[in-house]
C-alpha positions as CSV (number, residue, x, y, z in Angstrom):
1,X,-7.4,26.9,7.4
2,X,-7.8,23.3,8.5
3,X,-4.6,21.2,8.8
4,X,-5.4,17.7,7.5
5,X,-3.8,14.4,6.9
6,X,-5.1,12.1,4.0
7,X,-4.4,8.5,4.6
8,X,-5.1,6.0,1.8
9,X,-5.5,2.3,2.6
10,X,-6.6,3.5,6.1
11,X,-8.7,0.4,6.8
12,X,-5.7,-1.9,7.7
13,X,-2.1,-2.4,7.9
14,X,0.2,0.5,7.6
15,X,-2.6,2.8,6.6
16,X,-4.5,2.2,10.1
17,X,-1.2,2.6,11.9
18,X,-0.5,6.1,10.3
19,X,-4.0,7.2,11.4
20,X,-3.1,6.5,15.1
21,X,0.4,8.1,14.7
22,X,-1.2,11.4,13.0
23,X,-4.0,11.7,15.4
24,X,-2.4,14.4,17.5
25,X,-0.6,16.2,14.3
26,X,-3.7,17.6,12.6
27,X,-7.1,18.8,12.7
28,X,-8.6,16.1,10.6
29,X,-7.5,12.9,9.1
30,X,-9.3,12.0,6.0
31,X,-9.2,8.1,5.8
32,X,-9.7,6.5,2.4
33,X,-10.3,3.0,1.7
34,X,-12.8,0.6,0.0
35,X,-13.9,-1.0,3.2
36,X,-16.6,1.3,4.4
37,X,-17.2,-0.8,7.7
38,X,-13.5,-0.5,8.7
39,X,-13.5,3.2,8.1
40,X,-16.4,3.5,10.4
41,X,-14.5,1.5,13.1
42,X,-11.7,4.0,12.8
43,X,-14.4,6.9,13.1
44,X,-15.8,5.1,16.1
45,X,-12.2,4.8,17.7
46,X,-11.1,8.2,17.0
47,X,-14.1,10.4,16.8
48,X,-14.7,13.5,14.7
49,X,-11.1,14.1,13.9
50,X,-11.4,10.9,11.5
51,X,-13.3,11.7,8.1
52,X,-14.2,8.4,6.5
53,X,-14.0,8.5,2.8
54,X,-15.2,5.3,1.3
55,X,-13.6,5.1,-2.3
56,X,-12.0,2.4,-4.4
57,X,-8.8,4.2,-5.7
58,X,-8.2,1.8,-8.5
59,X,-11.3,3.4,-10.1
60,X,-10.2,6.8,-11.7
61,X,-13.4,8.5,-11.0
62,X,-12.5,8.6,-7.3
63,X,-9.7,11.0,-7.8
64,X,-12.2,13.7,-8.9
65,X,-14.3,13.1,-5.7
66,X,-11.0,13.6,-3.6
67,X,-10.3,16.8,-5.7
68,X,-13.8,18.2,-5.2
69,X,-13.7,17.5,-1.3
70,X,-10.2,19.5,-1.0
71,X,-11.7,22.3,-3.2
72,X,-14.8,22.7,-0.9
73,X,-13.0,24.4,1.8
74,X,-9.4,26.0,2.6
75,X,-7.4,22.8,3.6
76,X,-3.8,22.6,4.3
77,X,-2.6,19.1,3.7
78,X,0.2,18.5,6.0
79,X,0.4,14.9,5.6
80,X,-0.2,12.6,2.6
81,X,0.2,8.8,3.4
82,X,-0.2,6.7,0.4
83,X,-0.6,3.2,2.0
84,X,-3.2,1.8,-0.4
85,X,-1.8,-1.1,-2.4
86,X,-1.8,-4.8,-3.1
87,X,-0.3,-7.7,-4.9
88,X,-0.9,-11.4,-5.6
89,X,1.3,-14.2,-5.0
90,X,1.2,-16.5,-8.0
91,X,2.6,-17.3,-11.3
92,X,2.4,-14.5,-13.7
93,X,-0.2,-16.1,-15.9
94,X,-2.2,-17.2,-13.0
95,X,-4.0,-13.9,-12.9
96,X,-5.9,-12.3,-15.6
97,X,-5.3,-8.9,-17.4
98,X,-8.0,-7.2,-15.4
99,X,-6.4,-8.1,-12.1
100,X,-2.8,-7.3,-13.3
101,X,-3.9,-3.9,-14.3
102,X,-5.8,-3.3,-11.2
103,X,-2.5,-3.9,-9.1
104,X,-0.8,-1.1,-11.4
105,X,-3.8,1.1,-11.1
106,X,-3.9,1.1,-7.4
107,X,-0.2,0.9,-6.7
108,X,1.0,3.3,-9.0
109,X,-1.7,5.4,-10.8
110,X,-3.7,6.1,-7.7
111,X,-0.6,7.0,-5.7
112,X,0.6,9.6,-8.4
113,X,-3.0,11.0,-8.7
114,X,-3.7,11.6,-5.1
115,X,-0.2,13.0,-4.8
116,X,-0.9,15.4,-7.5
117,X,-4.4,16.5,-6.2
118,X,-3.0,16.9,-2.5
119,X,0.0,18.8,-3.7
120,X,-2.1,21.7,-4.7
121,X,-3.1,22.1,-1.0
122,X,0.4,21.6,0.5
123,X,2.7,24.2,2.0
124,X,6.1,24.5,3.4
125,X,6.6,21.6,6.0
126,X,4.0,19.4,4.5
127,X,5.0,15.6,4.1
128,X,4.2,12.9,1.6
129,X,4.9,9.3,2.6
130,X,4.5,6.8,0.0
131,X,4.6,3.1,1.0
132,X,7.1,1.2,-1.2
133,X,8.4,-2.2,-0.1
134,X,11.7,-4.1,0.2
135,X,10.6,-5.8,-3.0
136,X,11.3,-2.5,-4.8
137,X,15.0,-3.4,-4.7
138,X,15.0,-6.7,-6.6
139,X,13.0,-8.5,-9.2
140,X,10.6,-10.8,-7.2
141,X,9.2,-14.0,-9.1
142,X,5.6,-14.7,-8.3
143,X,5.0,-11.2,-7.4
144,X,6.5,-9.4,-10.3
145,X,3.9,-7.0,-10.8
146,X,3.6,-5.9,-7.3
147,X,7.5,-5.7,-7.1
148,X,7.6,-3.6,-10.3
149,X,5.1,-1.2,-9.1
150,X,7.0,-0.8,-5.6
151,X,10.2,-0.1,-7.6
152,X,8.2,2.9,-9.3
153,X,7.1,3.9,-6.0
154,X,10.6,4.0,-4.5
155,X,12.2,5.9,-7.7
156,X,9.2,8.1,-8.1
157,X,9.4,9.3,-4.6
158,X,13.0,9.9,-4.4
159,X,12.9,12.0,-7.7
160,X,9.7,13.9,-6.3
161,X,11.6,14.6,-3.1
162,X,14.1,16.5,-4.9
163,X,11.8,18.3,-7.0
164,X,9.7,19.6,-3.9
165,X,12.6,20.5,-1.9
166,X,12.6,24.2,-3.0
167,X,9.0,24.3,-1.7
168,X,9.9,22.8,1.7
169,X,7.8,19.8,1.2
170,X,9.3,16.4,2.0
171,X,8.6,13.3,0.0
172,X,9.6,9.9,1.5
173,X,9.4,6.3,0.4
174,X,9.2,3.7,3.2
């Protein structure tokens, strides 16, 4: 059984940093992001240990693709890092409905979906790391949707950690 890590938002920022941190921890690191070229750069840097998975997690059909990949072989997901996410700095009515819902879809729905999919392949000692934000602690004018999604991530992860404790799986909000 292969021990793997799944890192969403792996093409940059914290996601990319987690790839570097997890390199020596697992057999493979599945790097998920929309930017295929940046995922190819990770592959070039880390070699065959990195499995580039070019998907837009704001599109719900992408969840089934991850699920199918995990079902193809016997994988033990040792680490799940949900680092995919974004926000817009602007007045509430300066972004349209589609963009507003896209922020929620990526920051909340994708995090929950990928977590549930990966959980089926986790064993005692596995870890879920969900990237929240300092904005999760207070209302944030001009980034209110982003801050609200990160408050969800923080509270969801804290509750999830309690639920998973009997299974020996840790969930941490960063």
